[in-house]
C-alpha atoms as a printed R data frame, in Angstrom:
    type eleno elety resid chain resno      x       y       z
1   ATOM     1    CA   MET     A     1  0.000   0.000   0.000
2   ATOM     2    CA   PRO     A     2  2.769   2.580   0.802
3   ATOM     3    CA   CYS     A     3  4.438   1.872  -2.550
4   ATOM     4    CA   LEU     A     4  1.118   2.346  -4.384
5   ATOM     5    CA   PHE     A     5  0.514   5.599  -2.529
6   ATOM     6    CA   ALA     A     6  4.021   6.785  -3.418
7   ATOM     7    CA   LYS     A     7  3.477   6.009  -7.114
8   ATOM     8    CA   GLN     A     8  0.170   7.856  -7.167
9   ATOM     9    CA   LEU     A     9  1.727  10.851  -5.431
10  ATOM    10    CA   ILE     A    10  4.642  10.969  -7.872
11  ATOM    11    CA   GLN     A    11  2.240  10.878 -10.839
12  ATOM    12    CA   ARG     A    12  0.426  13.903  -9.403
13  ATOM    13    CA   LEU     A    13  3.731  15.685  -8.816
14  ATOM    14    CA   ARG     A    14  4.887  15.089 -12.373
15  ATOM    15    CA   LYS     A    15  1.623  16.484 -13.777
16  ATOM    16    CA   ARG     A    16  1.894  19.530 -11.543
17  ATOM    17    CA   ALA     A    17  5.524  20.119 -12.533
18  ATOM    18    CA   GLN     A    18  4.480  20.235 -16.201
19  ATOM    19    CA   ILE     A    19  1.823  22.945 -15.641
20  ATOM    20    CA   PRO     A    20  3.206  26.435 -16.424
21  ATOM    21    CA   VAL     A    21  2.683  28.571 -13.343
22  ATOM    22    CA   GLN     A    22  3.770  32.169 -12.817
23  ATOM    23    CA   PRO     A    23  5.544  32.915 -10.639
24  ATOM    24    CA   CYS     A    24  7.764  29.822 -10.371
25  ATOM    25    CA   PRO     A    25  6.249  27.088  -8.157
26  ATOM    26    CA   LEU     A    26  9.392  27.211  -6.022
27  ATOM    27    CA   HIS     A    27  8.316  30.657  -4.799
28  ATOM    28    CA   ASN     A    28  4.557  30.082  -4.827
29  ATOM    29    CA   ALA     A    29  2.375  29.244  -1.827
30  ATOM    30    CA   GLU     A    30  1.660  25.611  -1.103
31  ATOM    31    CA   HIS     A    31 -1.144  24.112  -3.152
32  ATOM    32    CA   PRO     A    32 -4.069  23.133  -0.947
33  ATOM    33    CA   SER     A    33 -4.564  19.909  -2.915
34  ATOM    34    CA   LEU     A    34 -1.191  18.558  -1.797
35  ATOM    35    CA   PRO     A    35 -1.491  16.307   1.262
36  ATOM    36    CA   ASN     A    36 -0.039  17.717   4.453
37  ATOM    37    CA   LEU     A    37  2.398  14.881   5.082
38  ATOM    38    CA   PRO     A    38  4.822  14.536   8.004
39  ATOM    39    CA   THR     A    39  8.451  15.281   7.104
40  ATOM    40    CA   GLU     A    40  9.481  11.720   7.893
41  ATOM    41    CA   LEU     A    41  6.923  10.329   5.438
42  ATOM    42    CA   VAL     A    42  7.996  12.757   2.702
43  ATOM    43    CA   ASP     A    43 11.632  11.698   3.204
44  ATOM    44    CA   SER     A    44 10.667   8.043   3.064
45  ATOM    45    CA   ILE     A    45  8.723   8.504  -0.182
46  ATOM    46    CA   LEU     A    46 11.487  10.459  -1.868
47  ATOM    47    CA   ASN     A    47 14.135   7.974  -0.766
48  ATOM    48    CA   HIS     A    48 12.365   5.416  -2.984
49  ATOM    49    CA   LEU     A    49 13.202   7.722  -5.905
50  ATOM    50    CA   SER     A    50 16.904   8.096  -5.129
51  ATOM    51    CA   ASP     A    51 17.863   6.551  -8.507
52  ATOM    52    CA   ASP     A    52 15.116   8.284 -10.505
53  ATOM    53    CA   LYS     A    53 16.568  11.668 -11.392
54  ATOM    54    CA   SER     A    54 13.614  12.876 -13.481
55  ATOM    55    CA   SER     A    55 11.141  12.187 -10.661
56  ATOM    56    CA   LEU     A    56 13.321  14.020  -8.151
57  ATOM    57    CA   ILE     A    57 13.444  17.040 -10.456
58  ATOM    58    CA   SER     A    58  9.665  16.936 -10.717
59  ATOM    59    CA   CYS     A    59  9.454  16.929  -6.917
60  ATOM    60    CA   CYS     A    60 11.715  20.001  -6.740
61  ATOM    61    CA   LEU     A    61  9.383  21.853  -9.108
62  ATOM    62    CA   ALA     A    62  6.157  20.686  -7.498
63  ATOM    63    CA   SER     A    63  6.452  21.874  -3.905
64  ATOM    64    CA   ARG     A    64  8.818  23.542  -1.486
65  ATOM    65    CA   ALA     A    65  7.961  20.817   1.019
66  ATOM    66    CA   PHE     A    66  9.828  18.320  -1.166
67  ATOM    67    CA   LEU     A    67 12.691  20.614  -2.163
68  ATOM    68    CA   PRO     A    68 15.254  19.993   0.658
69  ATOM    69    CA   THR     A    69 15.081  16.212   0.518
70  ATOM    70    CA   ALA     A    70 14.876  16.042  -3.289
71  ATOM    71    CA   GLN     A    71 17.904  18.332  -3.677
72  ATOM    72    CA   ALA     A    72 19.878  16.297  -1.152
73  ATOM    73    CA   LEU     A    73 19.176  13.129  -3.151
74  ATOM    74    CA   LEU     A    74 19.898  14.769  -6.510
75  ATOM    75    CA   PHE     A    75 23.304  16.066  -5.457
76  ATOM    76    CA   ARG     A    76 24.313  13.202  -3.201
77  ATOM    77    CA   ARG     A    77 26.250  11.767  -6.156
78  ATOM    78    CA   VAL     A    78 28.181  14.032  -8.546
79  ATOM    79    CA   ASN     A    79 29.543  12.554 -11.801
80  ATOM    80    CA   LEU     A    80 32.280  14.464 -13.615
81  ATOM    81    CA   TYR     A    81 33.515  13.612 -17.115
82  ATOM    82    CA   ALA     A    82 36.796  14.621 -18.692
83  ATOM    83    CA   SER     A    83 35.059  15.559 -21.930
84  ATOM    84    CA   ALA     A    84 31.619  16.825 -22.837
85  ATOM    85    CA   TRP     A    85 31.567  14.210 -25.615
86  ATOM    86    CA   ASN     A    86 31.511  10.516 -24.926
87  ATOM    87    CA   GLU     A    87 32.496   7.646 -27.197
88  ATOM    88    CA   TRP     A    88 29.045   7.557 -28.833
89  ATOM    89    CA   GLY     A    89 29.252  11.190 -29.902
90  ATOM    90    CA   LYS     A    90 26.583  12.427 -27.492
91  ATOM    91    CA   ASN     A    91 26.908  15.315 -25.096
92  ATOM    92    CA   PRO     A    92 25.973  13.919 -21.659
93  ATOM    93    CA   ASP     A    93 27.068  16.859 -19.594
94  ATOM    94    CA   LEU     A    94 29.533  19.690 -19.151
95  ATOM    95    CA   ASN     A    95 33.176  18.694 -18.924
96  ATOM    96    CA   ALA     A    96 34.525  17.990 -15.444
97  ATOM    97    CA   GLY     A    97 36.101  21.335 -14.549
98  ATOM    98    CA   ARG     A    98 33.256  23.532 -15.763
99  ATOM    99    CA   LYS     A    99 30.533  21.439 -14.153
100 ATOM   100    CA   LEU     A   100 32.325  21.313 -10.812
101 ATOM   101    CA   ARG     A   101 32.967  25.069 -10.907
102 ATOM   102    CA   HIS     A   102 29.255  25.746 -11.453
103 ATOM   103    CA   LEU     A   103 28.375  23.488  -8.539
104 ATOM   104    CA   VAL     A   104 30.908  25.148  -6.233
105 ATOM   105    CA   GLU     A   105 29.273  28.482  -6.976
106 ATOM   106    CA   LEU     A   106 26.025  26.899  -5.746
107 ATOM   107    CA   SER     A   107 27.615  25.672  -2.531
108 ATOM   108    CA   HIS     A   108 24.269  25.004  -0.858
109 ATOM   109    CA   LEU     A   109 23.707  22.236  -3.436
110 ATOM   110    CA   LEU     A   110 27.211  20.813  -3.351
111 ATOM   111    CA   SER     A   111 27.061  20.618   0.422
112 ATOM   112    CA   HIS     A   112 24.851  17.542  -0.038
113 ATOM   113    CA   THR     A   113 27.517  15.648  -2.009
114 ATOM   114    CA   ARG     A   114 28.568  12.371  -0.415
115 ATOM   115    CA   GLU     A   115 29.920  10.636  -3.551
116 ATOM   116    CA   LEU     A   116 32.257  12.099  -6.195
117 ATOM   117    CA   TYR     A   117 32.990  10.303  -9.482
118 ATOM   118    CA   LEU     A   118 35.722  11.576 -11.790
119 ATOM   119    CA   ASN     A   119 35.859   9.714 -15.113
120 ATOM   120    CA   GLY     A   120 38.854  10.545 -17.260
121 ATOM   121    CA   CYS     A   121 37.503   8.673 -20.328
122 ATOM   122    CA   HIS     A   122 41.142   7.999 -21.343
123 ATOM   123    CA   ILE     A   123 41.562  11.749 -22.027
124 ATOM   124    CA   GLU     A   124 44.399  13.844 -20.628
125 ATOM   125    CA   LEU     A   125 42.867  15.606 -17.652
126 ATOM   126    CA   GLY     A   126 45.629  18.174 -17.737
127 ATOM   127    CA   ASN     A   127 43.935  19.658 -20.817
128 ATOM   128    CA   ASP     A   128 40.976  20.704 -18.654
129 ATOM   129    CA   THR     A   129 42.165  24.145 -17.566
130 ATOM   130    CA   GLU     A   130 39.316  24.592 -15.073
131 ATOM   131    CA   LEU     A   131 39.599  21.254 -13.313
132 ATOM   132    CA   VAL     A   132 42.390  21.896 -10.805
133 ATOM   133    CA   SER     A   133 40.969  25.172  -9.532
134 ATOM   134    CA   ALA     A   134 37.478  23.651  -9.328
135 ATOM   135    CA   ILE     A   135 38.712  20.668  -7.297
136 ATOM   136    CA   GLU     A   136 40.661  22.986  -4.993
137 ATOM   137    CA   ALA     A   137 37.504  25.034  -4.410
138 ATOM   138    CA   PHE     A   138 35.557  21.839  -3.758
139 ATOM   139    CA   ILE     A   139 38.152  20.698  -1.213
140 ATOM   140    CA   SER     A   140 37.953  24.057   0.559
141 ATOM   141    CA   LEU     A   141 34.176  23.758   0.617
142 ATOM   142    CA   LYS     A   142 34.292  20.283   2.124
143 ATOM   143    CA   ASN     A   143 36.916  21.372   4.661
144 ATOM   144    CA   SER     A   144 34.782  24.309   5.765
145 ATOM   145    CA   HIS     A   145 31.979  24.397   8.299
146 ATOM   146    CA   ILE     A   146 29.905  22.109   6.077
147 ATOM   147    CA   THR     A   147 31.881  19.062   7.241
148 ATOM   148    CA   ALA     A   148 30.669  19.742  10.776
149 ATOM   149    CA   ASP     A   149 27.427  18.152   9.589
150 ATOM   150    CA   SER     A   150 28.208  14.446   9.156
151 ATOM   151    CA   ARG     A   151 25.243  14.078   6.784
152 ATOM   152    CA   SER     A   152 26.989  16.250   4.168
153 ATOM   153    CA   ALA     A   153 30.571  15.020   4.478
154 ATOM   154    CA   LEU     A   154 32.224  13.459   1.413
155 ATOM   155    CA   GLU     A   155 32.542   9.705   1.906
156 ATOM   156    CA   TYR     A   156 33.144   8.152  -1.526
157 ATOM   157    CA   ILE     A   157 35.662   9.018  -4.263
158 ATOM   158    CA   SER     A   158 36.002   7.178  -7.582
159 ATOM   159    CA   LEU     A   159 38.855   7.992  -9.993
160 ATOM   160    CA   ASN     A   160 38.339   6.116 -13.245
161 ATOM   161    CA   HIS     A   161 40.705   6.090 -16.259
162 ATOM   162    CA   ILE     A   162 42.697   9.106 -15.145
163 ATOM   163    CA   ASN     A   163 45.443  10.172 -17.561
164 ATOM   164    CA   MET     A   164 47.442  13.221 -16.530
165 ATOM   165    CA   SER     A   165 49.484  15.305 -18.942
166 ATOM   166    CA   SER     A   166 50.508  17.702 -16.134
167 ATOM   167    CA   PRO     A   167 50.997  15.245 -13.263
168 ATOM   168    CA   ASP     A   168 52.631  17.613 -10.777
169 ATOM   169    CA   LEU     A   169 49.799  20.129 -10.432
170 ATOM   170    CA   LEU     A   170 46.861  17.764 -10.900
171 ATOM   171    CA   ASN     A   171 48.468  15.006  -8.858
172 ATOM   172    CA   ALA     A   172 48.937  17.310  -5.874
173 ATOM   173    CA   THR     A   173 45.301  18.396  -6.092
174 ATOM   174    CA   LEU     A   174 44.021  14.808  -6.311
175 ATOM   175    CA   GLN     A   175 46.185  13.900  -3.328
176 ATOM   176    CA   ARG     A   176 44.510  16.613  -1.277
177 ATOM   177    CA   LEU     A   177 41.123  15.375  -2.468
178 ATOM   178    CA   LEU     A   178 41.885  11.799  -1.403
179 ATOM   179    CA   ALA     A   179 43.216  13.030   1.939
180 ATOM   180    CA   LEU     A   180 39.855  14.397   3.094
181 ATOM   181    CA   GLU     A   181 39.414  12.734   6.473
182 ATOM   182    CA   SER     A   182 35.712  12.067   5.946
183 ATOM   183    CA   VAL     A   183 36.417   9.723   2.987
184 ATOM   184    CA   THR     A   184 35.871   6.050   3.828
185 ATOM   185    CA   HIS     A   185 35.535   4.478   0.329
186 ATOM   186    CA   ILE     A   186 38.092   4.978  -2.478
187 ATOM   187    CA   ILE     A   187 38.107   3.491  -5.991
188 ATOM   188    CA   ILE     A   188 41.067   3.997  -8.343
189 ATOM   189    CA   ARG     A   189 41.235   2.084 -11.602
190 ATOM   190    CA   GLY     A   190 42.434   2.493 -15.145
191 ATOM   191    CA   GLY     A   191 44.545   5.210 -16.671
192 ATOM   192    CA   ASP     A   192 48.112   6.320 -16.105
193 ATOM   193    CA   MET     A   193 48.688   7.257 -12.476
194 ATOM   194    CA   PRO     A   194 51.770   8.561 -10.674
195 ATOM   195    CA   LEU     A   195 52.668   6.223  -7.835
196 ATOM   196    CA   ASN     A   196 52.588   8.869  -5.118
197 ATOM   197    CA   ILE     A   197 48.842   9.342  -5.654
198 ATOM   198    CA   PHE     A   198 48.474   6.543  -3.084
199 ATOM   199    CA   GLU     A   199 50.618   8.166  -0.413
200 ATOM   200    CA   HIS     A   200 47.980  10.345   1.227
201 ATOM   201    CA   PHE     A   201 44.954   8.162   1.789
202 ATOM   202    CA   PRO     A   202 42.852   9.149   4.790
203 ATOM   203    CA   SER     A   203 43.458   6.886   7.759
204 ATOM   204    CA   ARG     A   204 39.695   6.269   8.062
205 ATOM   205    CA   VAL     A   205 39.318   4.563   4.675
206 ATOM   206    CA   LYS     A   206 37.320   1.342   5.140
207 ATOM   207    CA   ILE     A   207 36.799   0.175   1.542
208 ATOM   208    CA   LEU     A   208 39.612   0.299  -1.021
209 ATOM   209    CA   GLU     A   209 39.120  -0.784  -4.645
210 ATOM   210    CA   LEU     A   210 42.051  -0.933  -7.042
211 ATOM   211    CA   GLY     A   211 41.669  -1.737 -10.726
212 ATOM   212    CA   PRO     A   212 44.185  -2.345 -13.511
213 ATOM   213    CA   MET     A   213 46.268   0.754 -14.136
214 ATOM   214    CA   THR     A   214 49.600   1.864 -15.481
215 ATOM   215    CA   ILE     A   215 52.060   3.305 -12.995
216 ATOM   216    CA   GLN     A   216 54.234   6.092 -14.404
217 ATOM   217    CA   ALA     A   217 57.765   4.892 -15.066
218 ATOM   218    CA   ALA     A   218 59.367   7.520 -12.850
219 ATOM   219    CA   ALA     A   219 58.361   5.557  -9.758
220 ATOM   220    CA   ALA     A   220 61.318   4.322  -7.725
221 ATOM   221    CA   GLN     A   221 61.698   0.587  -7.082
222 ATOM   222    CA   VAL     A   222 62.865  -1.206  -3.948
223 ATOM   223    CA   ALA     A   223 65.230  -4.138  -4.079
224 ATOM   224    CA   ASP     A   224 62.592  -6.850  -4.443
225 ATOM   225    CA   GLY     A   225 60.870  -5.124  -7.348
226 ATOM   226    CA   TYR     A   226 57.873  -3.679  -5.502
227 ATOM   227    CA   PRO     A   227 57.099   0.004  -6.137
228 ATOM   228    CA   LYS     A   228 58.305   2.181  -3.292
229 ATOM   229    CA   LEU     A   229 55.644   4.042  -1.309
230 ATOM   230    CA   VAL     A   230 57.303   6.492   1.048
231 ATOM   231    CA   ASN     A   231 54.513   8.438   2.765
232 ATOM   232    CA   LEU     A   232 51.658   5.957   2.731
233 ATOM   233    CA   PRO     A   233 49.596   6.349   5.917
234 ATOM   234    CA   ALA     A   234 48.825   3.358   8.084
235 ATOM   235    CA   ILE     A   235 45.397   2.577   6.642
236 ATOM   236    CA   ARG     A   236 43.272  -0.218   8.098
237 ATOM   237    CA   PRO     A   237 40.660  -1.094   5.450
238 ATOM   238    CA   GLU     A   238 37.920  -3.591   6.225
239 ATOM   239    CA   SER     A   239 37.216  -4.415   2.554
240 ATOM   240    CA   LEU     A   240 39.725  -4.716  -0.293
241 ATOM   241    CA   VAL     A   241 38.745  -5.162  -3.955
242 ATOM   242    CA   ILE     A   242 41.472  -5.817  -6.525
243 ATOM   243    CA   ARG     A   243 40.671  -6.111 -10.211
244 ATOM   244    CA   GLY     A   244 43.451  -7.665 -12.246
245 ATOM   245    CA   TYR     A   245 44.023  -8.005 -15.985
246 ATOM   246    CA   SER     A   246 42.059 -10.656 -17.876
247 ATOM   247    CA   ASP     A   247 45.141 -11.370 -20.013
248 ATOM   248    CA   PRO     A   248 46.633 -14.643 -18.668
249 ATOM   249    CA   ASP     A   249 50.167 -13.387 -19.370
250 ATOM   250    CA   HIS     A   250 49.698 -10.177 -17.375
251 ATOM   251    CA   SER     A   251 50.338 -10.211 -13.625
252 ATOM   252    CA   SER     A   252 47.782  -8.871 -11.176
253 ATOM   253    CA   ASN     A   253 47.611  -5.409  -9.658
254 ATOM   254    CA   GLN     A   254 51.118  -4.349  -8.587
255 ATOM   255    CA   VAL     A   255 49.809  -1.422  -6.547
256 ATOM   256    CA   ALA     A   256 48.144  -3.750  -4.050
257 ATOM   257    CA   ARG     A   257 51.488  -5.483  -3.558
258 ATOM   258    CA   ALA     A   258 53.142  -2.134  -3.003
259 ATOM   259    CA   ILE     A   259 50.621  -1.163  -0.346
260 ATOM   260    CA   PHE     A   260 50.290  -4.391   1.614
261 ATOM   261    CA   ASN     A   261 53.258  -6.612   0.729
262 ATOM   262    CA   ASN     A   262 56.072  -4.086   0.661
263 ATOM   263    CA   PRO     A   263 58.962  -4.917   3.031
264 ATOM   264    CA   LYS     A   264 58.813  -1.352   4.343
265 ATOM   265    CA   ARG     A   265 55.052  -1.066   4.437
266 ATOM   266    CA   GLU     A   266 53.250   0.911   7.105
267 ATOM   267    CA   CYS     A   267 49.862  -0.691   6.347
268 ATOM   268    CA   ASP     A   268 48.455  -3.690   8.148
269 ATOM   269    CA   GLY     A   269 46.228  -6.072   6.223
270 ATOM   270    CA   THR     A   270 44.975  -7.833   9.347
271 ATOM   271    CA   SER     A   271 41.989  -5.457   9.410
272 ATOM   272    CA   ILE     A   272 40.669  -6.797   6.055
273 ATOM   273    CA   ARG     A   273 37.513  -8.878   6.495
274 ATOM   274    CA   THR     A   274 36.187  -8.898   2.910
275 ATOM   275    CA   LEU     A   275 38.507  -9.601  -0.017
276 ATOM   276    CA   HIS     A   276 37.496  -9.621  -3.703
277 ATOM   277    CA   LEU     A   277 40.114 -10.767  -6.233
278 ATOM   278    CA   ASN     A   278 39.028 -10.488  -9.869
279 ATOM   279    CA   TYR     A   279 41.058 -12.063 -12.714
280 ATOM   280    CA   PHE     A   280 43.811 -13.641 -10.658
281 ATOM   281    CA   SER     A   281 46.091 -16.558 -11.353
282 ATOM   282    CA   THR     A   282 45.962 -19.329  -8.758
283 ATOM   283    CA   HIS     A   283 49.650 -18.980  -7.908
284 ATOM   284    CA   GLU     A   284 49.030 -15.327  -6.955
285 ATOM   285    CA   LEU     A   285 46.358 -16.071  -4.365
286 ATOM   286    CA   GLY     A   286 48.725 -17.256  -1.675
287 ATOM   287    CA   MET     A   287 50.279 -13.832  -1.313
288 ATOM   288    CA   TYR     A   288 46.996 -12.401  -0.088
289 ATOM   289    CA   GLY     A   289 46.715 -15.044   2.615
290 ATOM   290    CA   THR     A   290 49.982 -13.811   4.094
291 ATOM   291    CA   PHE     A   291 49.079 -10.148   4.555
292 ATOM   292    CA   ALA     A   292 45.293 -10.525   5.045
293 ATOM   293    CA   PRO     A   293 45.001 -13.641   7.245
294 ATOM   294    CA   HIS     A   294 41.739 -12.624   8.969
295 ATOM   295    CA   VAL     A   295 39.523 -12.467   5.876
296 ATOM   296    CA   GLU     A   296 36.006 -13.763   6.539
297 ATOM   297    CA   LYS     A   297 34.532 -13.429   3.032
298 ATOM   298    CA   LEU     A   298 36.619 -14.235  -0.050
299 ATOM   299    CA   THR     A   299 35.426 -13.745  -3.638
300 ATOM   300    CA   VAL     A   300 37.642 -14.963  -6.475
301 ATOM   301    CA   ARG     A   301 37.423 -14.904 -10.242
302 ATOM   302    CA   LEU     A   302 40.240 -16.905 -11.806
303 ATOM   303    CA   LYS     A   303 42.068 -16.436 -15.059
304 ATOM   304    CA   ASN     A   304 42.193 -19.290 -17.531
305 ATOM   305    CA   GLU     A   305 45.468 -21.126 -16.987
306 ATOM   306    CA   ARG     A   306 47.165 -24.195 -18.338
307 ATOM   307    CA   GLU     A   307 48.047 -25.360 -14.838
308 ATOM   308    CA   TYR     A   308 46.105 -24.408 -11.715
309 ATOM   309    CA   THR     A   309 48.084 -24.262  -8.479
310 ATOM   310    CA   PRO     A   310 46.155 -25.630  -5.463
311 ATOM   311    CA   PHE     A   311 45.516 -23.031  -2.788
312 ATOM   312    CA   ASP     A   312 45.952 -23.489   0.962
313 ATOM   313    CA   PHE     A   313 42.715 -22.107   2.438
314 ATOM   314    CA   SER     A   314 44.110 -22.506   5.938
315 ATOM   315    CA   GLN     A   315 46.088 -19.295   5.370
316 ATOM   316    CA   PHE     A   316 42.790 -17.507   6.030
317 ATOM   317    CA   SER     A   317 42.245 -18.518   9.642
318 ATOM   318    CA   ARG     A   318 38.720 -17.021   9.853
319 ATOM   319    CA   LEU     A   319 37.352 -17.684   6.362
320 ATOM   320    CA   GLN     A   320 33.579 -18.279   6.504
321 ATOM   321    CA   TYR     A   321 32.218 -17.504   3.014
322 ATOM   322    CA   PHE     A   322 33.982 -18.434  -0.220
323 ATOM   323    CA   TYR     A   323 32.529 -17.321  -3.559
324 ATOM   324    CA   ILE     A   324 34.191 -18.313  -6.822
325 ATOM   325    CA   SER     A   325 32.726 -16.233  -9.618
326 ATOM   326    CA   ARG     A   326 32.021 -17.341 -13.194
327 ATOM   327    CA   ILE     A   327 33.666 -20.752 -13.289
328 ATOM   328    CA   ASP     A   328 33.755 -21.574 -16.983
329 ATOM   329    CA   ILE     A   329 35.951 -24.669 -17.256
330 ATOM   330    CA   ASP     A   330 35.972 -27.902 -15.256
331 ATOM   331    CA   ARG     A   331 39.703 -27.691 -14.551
332 ATOM   332    CA   GLN     A   332 38.764 -24.978 -12.070
333 ATOM   333    CA   ILE     A   333 36.443 -27.495 -10.372
334 ATOM   334    CA   ARG     A   334 39.398 -29.848 -10.017
335 ATOM   335    CA   TRP     A   335 41.480 -26.970  -8.600
336 ATOM   336    CA   LEU     A   336 38.783 -26.245  -6.031
337 ATOM   337    CA   ALA     A   337 38.558 -29.891  -5.003
338 ATOM   338    CA   LYS     A   338 42.306 -30.188  -4.513
339 ATOM   339    CA   SER     A   339 42.428 -26.923  -2.589
340 ATOM   340    CA   LEU     A   340 39.546 -27.873  -0.269
341 ATOM   341    CA   ARG     A   341 41.016 -31.319   0.360
342 ATOM   342    CA   HIS     A   342 43.641 -29.744   2.641
343 ATOM   343    CA   VAL     A   343 41.123 -27.812   4.756
344 ATOM   344    CA   LYS     A   344 41.326 -28.876   8.407
345 ATOM   345    CA   THR     A   345 38.412 -30.176  10.456
346 ATOM   346    CA   ASP     A   346 38.438 -27.137  12.749
347 ATOM   347    CA   ASN     A   347 37.875 -24.723   9.832
348 ATOM   348    CA   SER     A   348 35.417 -21.807  10.082
349 ATOM   349    CA   PHE     A   349 33.679 -22.393   6.707
350 ATOM   350    CA   ARG     A   350 29.960 -21.644   6.638
351 ATOM   351    CA   SER     A   351 29.267 -21.744   2.903
352 ATOM   352    CA   ILE     A   352 30.834 -22.158  -0.529
353 ATOM   353    CA   THR     A   353 29.215 -20.686  -3.638
354 ATOM   354    CA   LEU     A   354 30.059 -21.467  -7.268
355 ATOM   355    CA   ASN     A   355 28.863 -19.134 -10.001
356 ATOM   356    CA   TYR     A   356 28.935 -21.691 -12.824
357 ATOM   357    CA   VAL     A   357 28.606 -20.618 -16.468
358 ATOM   358    CA   ASN     A   358 29.689 -23.713 -18.398
359 ATOM   359    CA   GLY     A   359 26.917 -25.191 -20.556
360 ATOM   360    CA   GLN     A   360 29.111 -27.924 -22.031
361 ATOM   361    CA   SER     A   361 29.647 -31.509 -20.894
362 ATOM   362    CA   HIS     A   362 31.126 -31.985 -17.438
363 ATOM   363    CA   ASP     A   363 34.361 -33.606 -16.324
364 ATOM   364    CA   ILE     A   364 32.841 -36.380 -14.201
365 ATOM   365    CA   LEU     A   365 36.118 -37.153 -12.411
366 ATOM   366    CA   ALA     A   366 36.610 -33.509 -11.370
367 ATOM   367    CA   TRP     A   367 33.096 -33.251  -9.951
368 ATOM   368    CA   ALA     A   368 33.433 -36.634  -8.238
369 ATOM   369    CA   GLU     A   369 36.570 -35.395  -6.488
370 ATOM   370    CA   LEU     A   370 34.721 -32.280  -5.315
371 ATOM   371    CA   ASP     A   371 31.818 -34.456  -4.140
372 ATOM   372    CA   SER     A   372 34.209 -36.597  -2.097
373 ATOM   373    CA   VAL     A   373 35.734 -33.559  -0.402
374 ATOM   374    CA   LEU     A   374 32.436 -31.874   0.512
375 ATOM   375    CA   ALA     A   375 31.122 -35.135   1.984
376 ATOM   376    CA   GLY     A   376 34.330 -35.618   3.967
377 ATOM   377    CA   SER     A   377 34.876 -35.243   7.697
378 ATOM   378    CA   GLN     A   378 36.400 -31.749   7.444
379 ATOM   379    CA   PHE     A   379 33.002 -30.308   6.455
380 ATOM   380    CA   GLU     A   380 30.839 -32.123   9.011
381 ATOM   381    CA   SER     A   381 30.631 -29.085  11.281
382 ATOM   382    CA   GLU     A   382 27.113 -27.905  12.138
383 ATOM   383    CA   SER     A   383 28.066 -24.369  11.106
384 ATOM   384    CA   PHE     A   384 28.724 -25.464   7.496
385 ATOM   385    CA   SER     A   385 25.512 -25.006   5.507
386 ATOM   386    CA   GLY     A   386 26.907 -26.520   2.306
387 ATOM   387    CA   MET     A   387 27.611 -25.411  -1.253
388 ATOM   388    CA   THR     A   388 25.405 -23.285  -3.481
389 ATOM   389    CA   ILE     A   389 25.703 -23.496  -7.262
390 ATOM   390    CA   GLU     A   390 24.465 -20.504  -9.235
391 ATOM   391    CA   ASP     A   391 23.775 -21.977 -12.644
392 ATOM   392    CA   ASP     A   392 22.021 -20.424 -15.622
393 ATOM   393    CA   TYR     A   393 21.368 -23.850 -17.164
394 ATOM   394    CA   SER     A   394 18.316 -25.358 -15.490
395 ATOM   395    CA   THR     A   395 18.829 -28.762 -17.124
396 ATOM   396    CA   THR     A   396 22.162 -29.455 -15.419
397 ATOM   397    CA   GLY     A   397 21.876 -32.696 -13.406
398 ATOM   398    CA   TYR     A   398 23.924 -32.122 -10.283
399 ATOM   399    CA   CYS     A   399 22.261 -35.103  -8.592
400 ATOM   400    CA   SER     A   400 24.479 -37.387 -10.679
401 ATOM   401    CA   LEU     A   401 27.529 -35.176 -10.290
402 ATOM   402    CA   LEU     A   402 27.407 -34.684  -6.515
403 ATOM   403    CA   PRO     A   403 25.408 -37.617  -5.069
404 ATOM   404    CA   ARG     A   404 27.103 -37.765  -1.639
405 ATOM   405    CA   THR     A   405 26.831 -34.028  -1.173
406 ATOM   406    CA   ILE     A   406 23.118 -34.168  -1.980
407 ATOM   407    CA   ASP     A   407 22.588 -37.114   0.402
408 ATOM   408    CA   LYS     A   408 23.944 -34.952   3.218
409 ATOM   409    CA   LYS     A   409 21.706 -32.080   2.133
410 ATOM   410    CA   LEU     A   410 24.716 -29.872   1.485
411 ATOM   411    CA   LEU     A   411 23.798 -28.662  -2.010
412 ATOM   412    CA   LYS     A   412 21.518 -25.916  -3.270
413 ATOM   413    CA   VAL     A   413 21.130 -24.911  -6.925
414 ATOM   414    CA   VAL     A   414 19.827 -21.458  -7.820
415 ATOM   415    CA   ARG     A   415 19.627 -19.244 -10.879
416 ATOM   416    CA   ALA     A   416 22.916 -17.506 -11.640
417 ATOM   417    CA   LYS     A   417 23.456 -13.988 -10.371
418 ATOM   418    CA   TYR     A   418 26.617 -12.763 -12.005
419 ATOM   419    CA   MET     A   419 28.885 -10.586  -9.904
420 ATOM   420    CA   ASN     A   420 30.744  -7.539 -11.152
421 ATOM   421    CA   TYR     A   421 33.941  -8.283  -9.301
């Protein structure tokens, strides 16, 4: 009933927003036909529209009662693009510097911003003459009295495909942006980044996502080949997402090694509880068990390899949930069986999930080995709920592939829900 009421109300608001009224409805008296709703109910209704930009704009035009909440939702997330033209030739918005400058001038709107996305679109950001000054003004705004209100502090920064033709000036500005103490979630992926961009993360960052990127060649190297990070603060993230290269011949993200596996590191990976590794080789997984031993939820998407190296799950002493995403060949099933065979009886496993996308014939021996492991004594704990297979092929007969597992009621098959990691 509340959802139906919300839909009916939004339809009325949209009709009202389309009626030409002079003066502007924003400055007009309240319409008597609008229901006199409590503020909490208005906020709840508008929160259902947080991803519907057109409806939020209609609410801004319909009534001053909806204006504060609708504006807060509209400007909660700000997307900036390096160019006004995207790859399809359309003009989605102003370029990054100009748009951000306009928003800074309307500081009462930008004060609502909690998430900032900067998409370089593989274009040299140094060519945007307005960008640096606009970011500096934004930083000053967020460092001002506005940050005293925790509801308007910046929490999320995403830097995507950043290429910098003038790294010194822009790099220093981006460092100050990333150093805002209110930021708890940082994403950096793609593009050509100077290494020292990572040296000023806020100590409060809880979620760190690193994607494939090129590190500028000027970066110094330590003796063991890891990039040298001199001023990296002692961050303690709770969630780490690392996206590697899909190319089997390309190693995974070197920046993550520099941060957490550097001999002179200041960071401690023992705080990491959720770890997502996308496009990794099996021989690279062991490294993450050494610096993040207390992971409770592990998500892995493997590269296609000729030889899969078994993994010692006991390196993660508290691992409860293991999700292997988009298994597409049965050799990965054999790898999983061999890896799980060495799990000890006192393990903390609660569930294993396979996102299976192979519609071809199955390797019976590989699945039989996995069936033997799951039905073994090391997974007889009451806390272990079993294995879930997310499969998009409803005709797959897992009863014949995993008979012992099914007998122990340790198998559940559901429709596939592909993950983005």
